[in-house]
Every structure is written in structure tokens, then in C-alpha cells.
Biopython code that builds the backbone (N, CA, C, O; Angstrom):
import numpy as np
from Bio.PDB.StructureBuilder import StructureBuilder

atoms = [
    (1, "MET", "N", (-0.086, 220.921, 34.117)),
    (1, "MET", "CA", (1.010, 221.867, 34.112)),
    (1, "MET", "C", (1.420, 222.166, 35.553)),
    (1, "MET", "O", (0.573, 222.369, 36.423)),
    (2, "LEU", "N", (2.695, 222.189, 35.784)),
    (2, "LEU", "CA", (3.218, 222.512, 37.104)),
    (2, "LEU", "C", (3.199, 224.021, 37.283)),
    (2, "LEU", "O", (3.676, 224.759, 36.420)),
    (3, "LEU", "N", (2.657, 224.475, 38.385)),
    (3, "LEU", "CA", (2.607, 225.902, 38.690)),
    (3, "LEU", "C", (3.703, 226.258, 39.671)),
    (3, "LEU", "O", (4.121, 225.432, 40.483)),
    (4, "LEU", "N", (4.164, 227.493, 39.589)),
    (4, "LEU", "CA", (5.177, 227.990, 40.511)),
    (4, "LEU", "C", (4.530, 228.452, 41.802)),
    (4, "LEU", "O", (3.481, 229.096, 41.792)),
    (5, "ASN", "N", (5.166, 228.117, 42.906)),
    (5, "ASN", "CA", (4.672, 228.492, 44.224)),
    (5, "ASN", "C", (5.816, 229.185, 44.966)),
    (5, "ASN", "O", (6.962, 228.744, 44.887)),
    (6, "ALA", "N", (5.511, 230.256, 45.679)),
    (6, "ALA", "CA", (6.542, 231.006, 46.394)),
    (6, "ALA", "C", (7.255, 230.163, 47.447)),
    (6, "ALA", "O", (8.365, 230.509, 47.851)),
    (7, "ASN", "N", (6.656, 229.080, 47.897)),
    (7, "ASN", "CA", (7.265, 228.228, 48.922)),
    (7, "ASN", "C", (8.130, 227.110, 48.358)),
    (7, "ASN", "O", (8.782, 226.395, 49.118)),
    (8, "GLN", "N", (8.145, 226.949, 47.047)),
    (8, "GLN", "CA", (8.946, 225.888, 46.444)),
    (8, "GLN", "C", (10.434, 226.185, 46.587)),
    (8, "GLN", "O", (10.851, 227.343, 46.553)),
    (9, "ARG", "N", (11.210, 225.156, 46.745)),
    (9, "ARG", "CA", (12.666, 225.268, 46.788)),
    (9, "ARG", "C", (13.202, 224.714, 45.471)),
    (9, "ARG", "O", (13.610, 223.555, 45.392)),
    (10, "LEU", "N", (13.195, 225.543, 44.459)),
    (10, "LEU", "CA", (13.646, 225.117, 43.136)),
    (10, "LEU", "C", (14.993, 225.741, 42.815)),
    (10, "LEU", "O", (15.332, 226.815, 43.312)),
    (11, "SER", "N", (15.745, 225.059, 41.987)),
    (11, "SER", "CA", (16.988, 225.652, 41.496)),
    (11, "SER", "C", (16.615, 226.835, 40.595)),
    (11, "SER", "O", (15.533, 226.843, 40.008)),
    (12, "PRO", "N", (17.477, 227.807, 40.483)),
    (12, "PRO", "CA", (17.185, 228.936, 39.589)),
    (12, "PRO", "C", (16.913, 228.487, 38.152)),
    (12, "PRO", "O", (16.073, 229.072, 37.469)),
    (13, "PHE", "N", (17.617, 227.453, 37.694)),
    (13, "PHE", "CA", (17.391, 226.938, 36.346)),
    (13, "PHE", "C", (15.975, 226.387, 36.204)),
    (13, "PHE", "O", (15.285, 226.701, 35.235)),
    (14, "ARG", "N", (15.539, 225.573, 37.157)),
    (14, "ARG", "CA", (14.193, 224.975, 37.093)),
    (14, "ARG", "C", (13.116, 226.053, 37.192)),
    (14, "ARG", "O", (12.115, 225.999, 36.477)),
    (15, "ARG", "N", (13.320, 227.039, 38.081)),
    (15, "ARG", "CA", (12.351, 228.136, 38.226)),
    (15, "ARG", "C", (12.235, 228.905, 36.906)),
    (15, "ARG", "O", (11.129, 229.221, 36.468)),
    (16, "ALA", "N", (13.372, 229.206, 36.272)),
    (16, "ALA", "CA", (13.363, 229.933, 35.002)),
    (16, "ALA", "C", (12.670, 229.116, 33.916)),
    (16, "ALA", "O", (11.942, 229.660, 33.086)),
    (17, "GLU", "N", (12.903, 227.808, 33.931)),
    (17, "GLU", "CA", (12.277, 226.923, 32.945)),
    (17, "GLU", "C", (10.757, 226.928, 33.095)),
    (17, "GLU", "O", (10.042, 227.050, 32.100)),
    (18, "LEU", "N", (10.253, 226.797, 34.323)),
    (18, "LEU", "CA", (8.809, 226.804, 34.554)),
    (18, "LEU", "C", (8.194, 228.178, 34.249)),
    (18, "LEU", "O", (7.088, 228.266, 33.717)),
    (19, "THR", "N", (8.918, 229.235, 34.590)),
    (19, "THR", "CA", (8.447, 230.579, 34.262)),
    (19, "THR", "C", (8.296, 230.731, 32.758)),
    (19, "THR", "O", (7.298, 231.272, 32.281)),
    (20, "ARG", "N", (9.274, 230.261, 32.018)),
    (20, "ARG", "CA", (9.240, 230.323, 30.552)),
    (20, "ARG", "C", (8.048, 229.541, 29.988)),
    (20, "ARG", "O", (7.388, 230.004, 29.058)),
    (21, "VAL", "N", (7.772, 228.366, 30.543)),
    (21, "VAL", "CA", (6.648, 227.545, 30.075)),
    (21, "VAL", "C", (5.324, 228.258, 30.330)),
    (21, "VAL", "O", (4.477, 228.318, 29.439)),
    (22, "LEU", "N", (5.134, 228.797, 31.532)),
    (22, "LEU", "CA", (3.893, 229.500, 31.849)),
    (22, "LEU", "C", (3.716, 230.751, 30.988)),
    (22, "LEU", "O", (2.622, 231.031, 30.497)),
    (23, "ARG", "N", (4.787, 231.482, 30.817)),
    (23, "ARG", "CA", (4.737, 232.711, 30.025)),
    (23, "ARG", "C", (4.387, 232.393, 28.566)),
    (23, "ARG", "O", (3.559, 233.071, 27.958)),
    (24, "ARG", "N", (5.007, 231.381, 28.027)),
    (24, "ARG", "CA", (4.761, 230.985, 26.628)),
    (24, "ARG", "C", (3.347, 230.435, 26.451)),
    (24, "ARG", "O", (2.698, 230.720, 25.444)),
    (25, "ALA", "N", (2.862, 229.650, 27.416)),
    (25, "ALA", "CA", (1.502, 229.100, 27.330)),
    (25, "ALA", "C", (0.465, 230.224, 27.337)),
    (25, "ALA", "O", (-0.520, 230.169, 26.600)),
    (26, "THR", "N", (0.688, 231.237, 28.164)),
    (26, "THR", "CA", (-0.243, 232.368, 28.202)),
    (26, "THR", "C", (-0.155, 233.167, 26.922)),
    (26, "THR", "O", (-1.175, 233.605, 26.390)),
    (27, "TRP", "N", (1.050, 233.360, 26.422)),
    (27, "TRP", "CA", (1.231, 234.051, 25.145)),
    (27, "TRP", "C", (0.408, 233.374, 24.055)),
    (27, "TRP", "O", (-0.292, 234.042, 23.293)),
    (28, "ALA", "N", (0.494, 232.046, 23.982)),
    (28, "ALA", "CA", (-0.239, 231.295, 22.954)),
    (28, "ALA", "C", (-1.751, 231.373, 23.173)),
    (28, "ALA", "O", (-2.512, 231.529, 22.218)),
    (29, "ALA", "N", (-2.180, 231.267, 24.419)),
    (29, "ALA", "CA", (-3.620, 231.301, 24.729)),
    (29, "ALA", "C", (-4.225, 232.671, 24.479)),
    (29, "ALA", "O", (-5.430, 232.783, 24.251)),
    (30, "ALA", "N", (-3.404, 233.720, 24.519)),
    (30, "ALA", "CA", (-3.918, 235.090, 24.371)),
    (30, "ALA", "C", (-3.970, 235.557, 22.919)),
    (30, "ALA", "O", (-4.337, 236.702, 22.656)),
    (31, "ARG", "N", (-3.615, 234.700, 21.984)),
    (31, "ARG", "CA", (-3.715, 235.093, 20.577)),
    (31, "ARG", "C", (-5.154, 235.478, 20.273)),
    (31, "ARG", "O", (-6.091, 234.760, 20.622)),
    (32, "GLY", "N", (-5.312, 236.607, 19.627)),
    (32, "GLY", "CA", (-6.653, 237.065, 19.269)),
    (32, "GLY", "C", (-7.307, 237.951, 20.309)),
    (32, "GLY", "O", (-8.349, 238.545, 20.035)),
    (33, "VAL", "N", (-6.726, 238.058, 21.498)),
    (33, "VAL", "CA", (-7.270, 238.957, 22.516)),
    (33, "VAL", "C", (-6.859, 240.373, 22.118)),
    (33, "VAL", "O", (-5.676, 240.632, 21.902)),
    (34, "PRO", "N", (-7.827, 241.298, 22.020)),
    (34, "PRO", "CA", (-7.470, 242.655, 21.586)),
    (34, "PRO", "C", (-6.636, 243.373, 22.642)),
    (34, "PRO", "O", (-6.730, 243.070, 23.831)),
    (35, "PRO", "N", (-5.820, 244.326, 22.199)),
    (35, "PRO", "CA", (-5.006, 245.092, 23.150)),
    (35, "PRO", "C", (-5.884, 245.893, 24.111)),
    (35, "PRO", "O", (-6.926, 246.426, 23.730)),
    (36, "LEU", "N", (-5.442, 245.963, 25.352)),
    (36, "LEU", "CA", (-6.138, 246.712, 26.394)),
    (36, "LEU", "C", (-5.194, 247.764, 26.953)),
    (36, "LEU", "O", (-4.008, 247.502, 27.153)),
    (37, "GLU", "N", (-5.728, 248.963, 27.206)),
    (37, "GLU", "CA", (-4.889, 250.001, 27.816)),
    (37, "GLU", "C", (-4.766, 249.786, 29.318)),
    (37, "GLU", "O", (-3.700, 250.003, 29.894)),
    (38, "ARG", "N", (-5.865, 249.356, 29.958)),
    (38, "ARG", "CA", (-5.862, 249.090, 31.407)),
    (38, "ARG", "C", (-6.719, 247.863, 31.660)),
    (38, "ARG", "O", (-7.685, 247.611, 30.941)),
    (39, "ALA", "N", (-6.360, 247.101, 32.686)),
    (39, "ALA", "CA", (-7.134, 245.895, 32.994)),
    (39, "ALA", "C", (-7.033, 245.551, 34.472)),
    (39, "ALA", "O", (-6.044, 245.847, 35.142)),
    (40, "HIS", "N", (-8.087, 244.919, 34.950)),
    (40, "HIS", "CA", (-8.088, 244.305, 36.274)),
    (40, "HIS", "C", (-7.985, 242.814, 36.025)),
    (40, "HIS", "O", (-8.800, 242.246, 35.297)),
    (41, "ILE", "N", (-7.001, 242.181, 36.618)),
    (41, "ILE", "CA", (-6.779, 240.758, 36.383)),
    (41, "ILE", "C", (-6.926, 240.006, 37.694)),
    (41, "ILE", "O", (-6.298, 240.336, 38.700)),
    (42, "ILE", "N", (-7.768, 238.993, 37.653)),
    (42, "ILE", "CA", (-7.944, 238.102, 38.794)),
    (42, "ILE", "C", (-7.373, 236.747, 38.396)),
    (42, "ILE", "O", (-7.716, 236.198, 37.349)),
    (43, "GLY", "N", (-6.507, 236.220, 39.236)),
    (43, "GLY", "CA", (-5.968, 234.887, 39.017)),
    (43, "GLY", "C", (-6.682, 233.918, 39.945)),
    (43, "GLY", "O", (-6.634, 234.066, 41.166)),
    (44, "VAL", "N", (-7.342, 232.929, 39.364)),
    (44, "VAL", "CA", (-8.067, 231.940, 40.165)),
    (44, "VAL", "C", (-7.290, 230.628, 40.107)),
    (44, "VAL", "O", (-7.128, 230.027, 39.045)),
    (45, "LEU", "N", (-6.819, 230.203, 41.267)),
    (45, "LEU", "CA", (-6.112, 228.938, 41.386)),
    (45, "LEU", "C", (-7.137, 227.832, 41.595)),
    (45, "LEU", "O", (-7.907, 227.855, 42.555)),
    (46, "HIS", "N", (-7.139, 226.865, 40.686)),
    (46, "HIS", "CA", (-7.989, 225.677, 40.829)),
    (46, "HIS", "C", (-7.063, 224.542, 41.262)),
    (46, "HIS", "O", (-6.306, 224.011, 40.449)),
    (47, "PRO", "N", (-7.125, 224.167, 42.552)),
    (47, "PRO", "CA", (-6.211, 223.134, 43.052)),
    (47, "PRO", "C", (-6.664, 221.731, 42.662)),
    (47, "PRO", "O", (-7.785, 221.533, 42.191)),
    (48, "GLN", "N", (-5.779, 220.769, 42.864)),
    (48, "GLN", "CA", (-6.108, 219.378, 42.540)),
    (48, "GLN", "C", (-6.701, 218.615, 43.724)),
    (48, "GLN", "O", (-7.142, 217.475, 43.575)),
    (49, "ASN", "N", (-6.711, 219.247, 44.902)),
    (49, "ASN", "CA", (-7.324, 218.589, 46.061)),
    (49, "ASN", "C", (-7.851, 219.659, 47.016)),
    (49, "ASN", "O", (-7.671, 220.854, 46.782)),
    (50, "ARG", "N", (-8.489, 219.228, 48.073)),
    (50, "ARG", "CA", (-9.162, 220.151, 48.986)),
    (50, "ARG", "C", (-8.295, 220.630, 50.156)),
    (50, "ARG", "O", (-8.824, 221.173, 51.126)),
    (51, "GLN", "N", (-7.007, 220.444, 50.083)),
    (51, "GLN", "CA", (-6.137, 220.914, 51.168)),
    (51, "GLN", "C", (-6.263, 222.430, 51.335)),
    (51, "GLN", "O", (-6.566, 223.157, 50.389)),
    (52, "ARG", "N", (-6.024, 222.877, 52.553)),
    (52, "ARG", "CA", (-5.995, 224.322, 52.787)),
    (52, "ARG", "C", (-4.801, 224.912, 52.063)),
    (52, "ARG", "O", (-3.735, 224.298, 52.019)),
    (53, "ARG", "N", (-4.966, 226.091, 51.496)),
    (53, "ARG", "CA", (-3.866, 226.738, 50.793)),
    (53, "ARG", "C", (-4.058, 228.244, 50.763)),
    (53, "ARG", "O", (-5.163, 228.753, 50.952)),
    (54, "ASP", "N", (-2.977, 228.931, 50.525)),
    (54, "ASP", "CA", (-2.960, 230.382, 50.421)),
    (54, "ASP", "C", (-2.765, 230.730, 48.945)),
    (54, "ASP", "O", (-1.659, 230.577, 48.426)),
    (55, "PRO", "N", (-3.821, 231.199, 48.253)),
    (55, "PRO", "CA", (-3.701, 231.462, 46.816)),
    (55, "PRO", "C", (-2.593, 232.458, 46.460)),
    (55, "PRO", "O", (-2.052, 232.403, 45.356)),
    (56, "ALA", "N", (-2.252, 233.361, 47.372)),
    (56, "ALA", "CA", (-1.197, 234.341, 47.083)),
    (56, "ALA", "C", (0.167, 233.683, 46.904)),
    (56, "ALA", "O", (1.061, 234.284, 46.308)),
    (57, "ASN", "N", (0.346, 232.468, 47.404)),
    (57, "ASN", "CA", (1.620, 231.778, 47.219)),
    (57, "ASN", "C", (1.896, 231.437, 45.762)),
    (57, "ASN", "O", (3.035, 231.146, 45.396)),
    (58, "TRP", "N", (0.865, 231.472, 44.932)),
    (58, "TRP", "CA", (1.032, 231.156, 43.516)),
    (58, "TRP", "C", (1.309, 232.416, 42.698)),
    (58, "TRP", "O", (1.189, 232.396, 41.473)),
    (59, "TYR", "N", (1.676, 233.505, 43.360)),
    (59, "TYR", "CA", (1.983, 234.747, 42.655)),
    (59, "TYR", "C", (3.053, 234.552, 41.570)),
    (59, "TYR", "O", (2.906, 235.142, 40.499)),
    (60, "PRO", "N", (4.109, 233.772, 41.773)),
    (60, "PRO", "CA", (5.084, 233.601, 40.691)),
    (60, "PRO", "C", (4.454, 233.060, 39.397)),
    (60, "PRO", "O", (4.870, 233.439, 38.302)),
    (61, "SER", "N", (3.468, 232.190, 39.520)),
    (61, "SER", "CA", (2.762, 231.698, 38.331)),
    (61, "SER", "C", (1.945, 232.813, 37.696)),
    (61, "SER", "O", (1.943, 232.988, 36.478)),
    (62, "PHE", "N", (1.249, 233.564, 38.548)),
    (62, "PHE", "CA", (0.447, 234.680, 38.065)),
    (62, "PHE", "C", (1.326, 235.669, 37.308)),
    (62, "PHE", "O", (0.971, 236.095, 36.209)),
    (63, "LYS", "N", (2.467, 236.037, 37.882)),
    (63, "LYS", "CA", (3.373, 237.007, 37.271)),
    (63, "LYS", "C", (3.862, 236.513, 35.913)),
    (63, "LYS", "O", (3.911, 237.289, 34.958)),
    (64, "ALA", "N", (4.219, 235.251, 35.815)),
    (64, "ALA", "CA", (4.670, 234.700, 34.538)),
    (64, "ALA", "C", (3.566, 234.786, 33.487)),
    (64, "ALA", "O", (3.834, 235.082, 32.323)),
    (65, "CYS", "N", (2.332, 234.529, 33.896)),
    (65, "CYS", "CA", (1.205, 234.591, 32.958)),
    (65, "CYS", "C", (0.931, 236.023, 32.513)),
    (65, "CYS", "O", (0.671, 236.258, 31.333)),
    (66, "VAL", "N", (0.984, 236.976, 33.424)),
    (66, "VAL", "CA", (0.785, 238.382, 33.056)),
    (66, "VAL", "C", (1.895, 238.825, 32.095)),
    (66, "VAL", "O", (1.632, 239.565, 31.147)),
    (67, "ASP", "N", (3.113, 238.382, 32.331)),
    (67, "ASP", "CA", (4.202, 238.697, 31.406)),
    (67, "ASP", "C", (3.923, 238.121, 30.018)),
    (67, "ASP", "O", (4.289, 238.727, 29.011)),
    (68, "GLY", "N", (3.281, 236.961, 29.959)),
    (68, "GLY", "CA", (2.884, 236.387, 28.674)),
    (68, "GLY", "C", (1.857, 237.252, 27.950)),
    (68, "GLY", "O", (1.872, 237.340, 26.722)),
    (69, "LEU", "N", (0.961, 237.894, 28.714)),
    (69, "LEU", "CA", (0.002, 238.826, 28.108)),
    (69, "LEU", "C", (0.725, 240.030, 27.503)),
    (69, "LEU", "O", (0.359, 240.511, 26.431)),
    (70, "VAL", "N", (1.752, 240.509, 28.200)),
    (70, "VAL", "CA", (2.552, 241.627, 27.686)),
    (70, "VAL", "C", (3.297, 241.181, 26.427)),
    (70, "VAL", "O", (3.344, 241.915, 25.440)),
    (71, "ASP", "N", (3.876, 239.984, 26.460)),
    (71, "ASP", "CA", (4.591, 239.459, 25.288)),
    (71, "ASP", "C", (3.671, 239.384, 24.068)),
    (71, "ASP", "O", (4.104, 239.639, 22.944)),
    (72, "GLN", "N", (2.414, 239.038, 24.288)),
    (72, "GLN", "CA", (1.440, 238.903, 23.196)),
    (72, "GLN", "C", (0.912, 240.251, 22.733)),
    (72, "GLN", "O", (0.302, 240.334, 21.667)),
    (73, "GLY", "N", (1.131, 241.315, 23.510)),
    (73, "GLY", "CA", (0.645, 242.634, 23.125)),
    (73, "GLY", "C", (-0.742, 242.960, 23.653)),
    (73, "GLY", "O", (-1.331, 243.974, 23.277)),
    (74, "VAL", "N", (-1.270, 242.100, 24.528)),
    (74, "VAL", "CA", (-2.575, 242.385, 25.138)),
    (74, "VAL", "C", (-2.452, 243.611, 26.039)),
    (74, "VAL", "O", (-3.354, 244.449, 26.086)),
    (75, "LEU", "N", (-1.346, 243.709, 26.745)),
    (75, "LEU", "CA", (-1.028, 244.871, 27.579)),
    (75, "LEU", "C", (0.315, 245.422, 27.126)),
    (75, "LEU", "O", (1.219, 244.665, 26.773)),
    (76, "GLU", "N", (0.441, 246.753, 27.139)),
    (76, "GLU", "CA", (1.719, 247.358, 26.763)),
    (76, "GLU", "C", (2.785, 247.068, 27.811)),
    (76, "GLU", "O", (3.953, 246.853, 27.489)),
    (77, "ASP", "N", (2.356, 247.065, 29.073)),
    (77, "ASP", "CA", (3.250, 246.781, 30.193)),
    (77, "ASP", "C", (2.363, 246.286, 31.331)),
    (77, "ASP", "O", (1.138, 246.364, 31.242)),
    (78, "ASP", "N", (2.972, 245.780, 32.395)),
    (78, "ASP", "CA", (2.165, 245.301, 33.524)),
    (78, "ASP", "C", (2.399, 246.150, 34.762)),
    (78, "ASP", "O", (2.289, 245.662, 35.887)),
    (79, "ASP", "N", (2.724, 247.427, 34.553)),
    (79, "ASP", "CA", (2.945, 248.311, 35.692)),
    (79, "ASP", "C", (1.617, 248.775, 36.294)),
    (79, "ASP", "O", (0.543, 248.440, 35.793)),
    (80, "HIS", "N", (1.709, 249.550, 37.376)),
    (80, "HIS", "CA", (0.515, 249.955, 38.130)),
    (80, "HIS", "C", (-0.417, 250.877, 37.343)),
    (80, "HIS", "O", (-1.582, 251.022, 37.714)),
    (81, "THR", "N", (0.058, 251.497, 36.279)),
    (81, "THR", "CA", (-0.815, 252.371, 35.497)),
    (81, "THR", "C", (-1.695, 251.589, 34.529)),
    (81, "THR", "O", (-2.668, 252.123, 33.996)),
    (82, "ARG", "N", (-1.353, 250.327, 34.304)),
    (82, "ARG", "CA", (-2.081, 249.519, 33.321)),
    (82, "ARG", "C", (-2.792, 248.307, 33.911)),
    (82, "ARG", "O", (-3.767, 247.812, 33.345)),
    (83, "VAL", "N", (-2.293, 247.829, 35.062)),
    (83, "VAL", "CA", (-2.871, 246.609, 35.645)),
    (83, "VAL", "C", (-3.265, 246.853, 37.096)),
    (83, "VAL", "O", (-2.466, 247.327, 37.903)),
    (84, "VAL", "N", (-4.500, 246.523, 37.404)),
    (84, "VAL", "CA", (-4.970, 246.504, 38.789)),
    (84, "VAL", "C", (-4.924, 245.046, 39.223)),
    (84, "VAL", "O", (-5.453, 244.167, 38.542)),
    (85, "GLY", "N", (-4.304, 244.807, 40.330)),
    (85, "GLY", "CA", (-4.138, 243.449, 40.803)),
    (85, "GLY", "C", (-2.687, 243.251, 41.175)),
    (85, "GLY", "O", (-1.947, 244.234, 41.221)),
    (86, "PRO", "N", (-2.260, 242.107, 41.427)),
    (86, "PRO", "CA", (-2.945, 240.837, 41.217)),
    (86, "PRO", "C", (-3.940, 240.544, 42.325)),
    (86, "PRO", "O", (-3.686, 240.806, 43.501)),
    (87, "ASP", "N", (-5.041, 240.014, 41.936)),
    (87, "ASP", "CA", (-6.032, 239.531, 42.894)),
    (87, "ASP", "C", (-6.100, 238.025, 42.733)),
    (87, "ASP", "O", (-6.592, 237.517, 41.725)),
    (88, "MET", "N", (-5.605, 237.325, 43.726)),
    (88, "MET", "CA", (-5.576, 235.865, 43.670)),
    (88, "MET", "C", (-6.751, 235.293, 44.442)),
    (88, "MET", "O", (-7.057, 235.738, 45.548)),
    (89, "ARG", "N", (-7.402, 234.310, 43.857)),
    (89, "ARG", "CA", (-8.553, 233.650, 44.465)),
    (89, "ARG", "C", (-8.366, 232.139, 44.383)),
    (89, "ARG", "O", (-7.585, 231.629, 43.580)),
    (90, "LEU", "N", (-9.097, 231.452, 45.227)),
    (90, "LEU", "CA", (-9.100, 229.988, 45.201)),
    (90, "LEU", "C", (-10.383, 229.532, 44.526)),
    (90, "LEU", "O", (-11.477, 229.946, 44.910)),
    (91, "GLY", "N", (-10.247, 228.680, 43.520)),
    (91, "GLY", "CA", (-11.393, 228.164, 42.781)),
    (91, "GLY", "C", (-11.727, 226.744, 43.199)),
    (91, "GLY", "O", (-11.248, 226.247, 44.218)),
    (92, "ARG", "N", (-12.547, 226.110, 42.400)),
    (92, "ARG", "CA", (-12.975, 224.739, 42.692)),
    (92, "ARG", "C", (-11.858, 223.744, 42.384)),
    (92, "ARG", "O", (-10.933, 224.042, 41.628)),
    (93, "VAL", "N", (-11.961, 222.589, 42.967)),
    (93, "VAL", "CA", (-10.990, 221.515, 42.755)),
    (93, "VAL", "C", (-11.163, 220.955, 41.342)),
    (93, "VAL", "O", (-12.283, 220.712, 40.892)),
    (94, "VAL", "N", (-10.037, 220.755, 40.651)),
    (94, "VAL", "CA", (-10.037, 220.157, 39.309)),
    (94, "VAL", "C", (-8.949, 219.091, 39.255)),
    (94, "VAL", "O", (-8.081, 219.043, 40.126)),
    (95, "GLU", "N", (-8.994, 218.254, 38.258)),
    (95, "GLU", "CA", (-7.940, 217.258, 38.087)),
    (95, "GLU", "C", (-6.686, 217.976, 37.600)),
    (95, "GLU", "O", (-6.711, 218.625, 36.554)),
    (96, "GLY", "N", (-5.609, 217.867, 38.336)),
    (96, "GLY", "CA", (-4.419, 218.653, 38.046)),
    (96, "GLY", "C", (-4.669, 220.070, 38.555)),
    (96, "GLY", "O", (-5.817, 220.435, 38.810)),
    (97, "SER", "N", (-3.650, 220.850, 38.703)),
    (97, "SER", "CA", (-3.833, 222.242, 39.134)),
    (97, "SER", "C", (-3.883, 223.126, 37.905)),
    (97, "SER", "O", (-3.283, 222.818, 36.875)),
    (98, "ARG", "N", (-4.612, 224.235, 38.027)),
    (98, "ARG", "CA", (-4.596, 225.196, 36.935)),
    (98, "ARG", "C", (-4.827, 226.585, 37.468)),
    (98, "ARG", "O", (-5.447, 226.776, 38.514)),
    (99, "LEU", "N", (-4.325, 227.540, 36.743)),
    (99, "LEU", "CA", (-4.507, 228.949, 37.070)),
    (99, "LEU", "C", (-5.278, 229.574, 35.927)),
    (99, "LEU", "O", (-4.852, 229.504, 34.774)),
    (100, "VAL", "N", (-6.414, 230.187, 36.239)),
    (100, "VAL", "CA", (-7.256, 230.827, 35.224)),
    (100, "VAL", "C", (-7.211, 232.325, 35.460)),
    (100, "VAL", "O", (-7.415, 232.798, 36.578)),
    (101, "LEU", "N", (-6.940, 233.069, 34.389)),
    (101, "LEU", "CA", (-6.927, 234.521, 34.481)),
    (101, "LEU", "C", (-8.265, 235.076, 33.994)),
    (101, "LEU", "O", (-8.745, 234.712, 32.921)),
    (102, "HIS", "N", (-8.854, 235.951, 34.788)),
    (102, "HIS", "CA", (-10.061, 236.680, 34.400)),
    (102, "HIS", "C", (-9.620, 238.122, 34.174)),
    (102, "HIS", "O", (-9.165, 238.793, 35.100)),
    (103, "ILE", "N", (-9.756, 238.589, 32.942)),
    (103, "ILE", "CA", (-9.256, 239.902, 32.559)),
    (103, "ILE", "C", (-10.449, 240.800, 32.242)),
    (103, "ILE", "O", (-11.269, 240.488, 31.378)),
    (104, "ARG", "N", (-10.527, 241.913, 32.955)),
    (104, "ARG", "CA", (-11.613, 242.871, 32.732)),
    (104, "ARG", "C", (-11.001, 244.198, 32.329)),
    (104, "ARG", "O", (-10.149, 244.741, 33.032)),
    (105, "GLU", "N", (-11.442, 244.715, 31.191)),
    (105, "GLU", "CA", (-10.944, 246.007, 30.728)),
    (105, "GLU", "C", (-11.430, 247.110, 31.649)),
    (105, "GLU", "O", (-12.581, 247.107, 32.085)),
    (106, "LEU", "N", (-10.552, 248.047, 31.939)),
    (106, "LEU", "CA", (-10.867, 249.199, 32.778)),
    (106, "LEU", "C", (-10.747, 250.475, 31.947)),
    (106, "LEU", "O", (-9.995, 250.517, 30.974)),
    (107, "PRO", "N", (-11.494, 251.522, 32.335)),
    (107, "PRO", "CA", (-11.309, 252.798, 31.637)),
    (107, "PRO", "C", (-9.893, 253.313, 31.865)),
    (107, "PRO", "O", (-9.276, 253.037, 32.894)),
    (108, "VAL", "N", (-9.397, 254.050, 30.910)),
    (108, "VAL", "CA", (-8.063, 254.625, 31.027)),
    (108, "VAL", "C", (-8.083, 255.679, 32.120)),
    (108, "VAL", "O", (-9.002, 256.497, 32.171)),
    (109, "ALA", "N", (-7.086, 255.673, 32.995)),
    (109, "ALA", "CA", (-6.992, 256.640, 34.083)),
    (109, "ALA", "C", (-7.037, 258.041, 33.515)),
    (109, "ALA", "O", (-6.361, 258.345, 32.532)),
    (110, "GLY", "N", (-7.839, 258.899, 34.136)),
    (110, "GLY", "CA", (-7.981, 260.262, 33.663)),
    (110, "GLY", "C", (-9.097, 260.446, 32.663)),
    (110, "GLY", "O", (-9.553, 261.567, 32.438)),
    (111, "ARG", "N", (-9.550, 259.340, 32.051)),
    (111, "ARG", "CA", (-10.657, 259.419, 31.096)),
    (111, "ARG", "C", (-11.923, 258.782, 31.635)),
    (111, "ARG", "O", (-12.939, 258.735, 30.941)),
    (112, "ALA", "N", (-11.874, 258.297, 32.855)),
    (112, "ALA", "CA", (-13.053, 257.621, 33.425)),
    (112, "ALA", "C", (-14.246, 258.550, 33.448)),
    (112, "ALA", "O", (-15.365, 258.107, 33.190)),
    (113, "HIS", "N", (-14.045, 259.842, 33.751)),
    (113, "HIS", "CA", (-15.165, 260.778, 33.805)),
    (113, "HIS", "C", (-15.785, 260.974, 32.433)),
    (113, "HIS", "O", (-16.986, 261.226, 32.340)),
    (114, "GLU", "N", (-14.996, 260.865, 31.352)),
    (114, "GLU", "CA", (-15.537, 261.004, 30.001)),
    (114, "GLU", "C", (-16.464, 259.852, 29.662)),
    (114, "GLU", "O", (-17.475, 260.050, 28.989)),
    (115, "LEU", "N", (-16.130, 258.641, 30.122)),
    (115, "LEU", "CA", (-16.938, 257.469, 29.825)),
    (115, "LEU", "C", (-18.257, 257.461, 30.604)),
    (115, "LEU", "O", (-19.218, 256.810, 30.196)),
    (116, "GLN", "N", (-18.298, 258.184, 31.721)),
    (116, "GLN", "CA", (-19.507, 258.195, 32.528)),
    (116, "GLN", "C", (-20.534, 259.193, 32.017)),
    (116, "GLN", "O", (-21.696, 259.126, 32.416)),
    (117, "LYS", "N", (-20.146, 260.103, 31.158)),
    (117, "LYS", "CA", (-21.077, 261.123, 30.650)),
    (117, "LYS", "C", (-22.067, 260.551, 29.673)),
    (117, "LYS", "O", (-22.916, 261.278, 29.157)),
]
sb = StructureBuilder()
sb.init_structure("model")
sb.init_model(0)
sb.init_chain("A")
sb.init_seg("    ")
for serial, (resi, resn, name, xyz) in enumerate(atoms, 1):
    if name == "N":
        sb.init_residue(resn, " ", resi, " ")
    sb.init_atom(name, np.array(xyz, "f"), 0.0, 1.0, " ", f" {name:<3s}", serial, name[0])
structure = sb.get_structure()
């Protein structure tokens, strides 16, 4: 799968097409994931080679995937009250590039003290 990179020079049509593909793929992969009120999401970029890279450049891919989680109902929205992140990391080299999301449920803001009792 082709990932979106902030440095790419794509036509708006091509960018929208790739965004739609990433969003839909995440929507499909998230079937069965229970709804979360708050989450910390880490996006791990697994590149296809060992070249130096800046994982934050793949934020457009990350954003499309998080939007797919919202579309699936895993998150009500992806605003700052519900999502901590994005935290982008570089993973191991794999054949083809891939972006893996690690989603960790967080306590609801304001109720964290109740969960610690």
C-alpha cells in the first residue's frame, strides 16, 4: 500500500484518492474494536529499506487512518479531548511500507482519580 508523505508532490485528486484508501482500509481493519472514549495512538512506520527518514513526514497517512477509526465508531472524534498523539515512530524494515497503529485506551479526563481509588 502506498502511504502519504508530507513531502510528496501529488495532485489534489491523487492525494484524496490515497487518503480515501487508507481511511477505508483502517475502517475495515477496525471492525470489532470496541468503542473507546479516550486513546493514545502511536503510529509506527515500517519502511521498506534502511534509508534515513523522519517518521513525522508520514502524518498524512496517520491522520487518514485515525479518521478511519472515527468512521468505524472506535472513537467518537479525533480531537484533543479524545486522542493523545499522534506519536510517530520508526519500526523495523519490512517488504513494502506499512503503518501500524498501536491504540491504548486511556481513562476519561476528569475520571482518572476515580480509577486510581
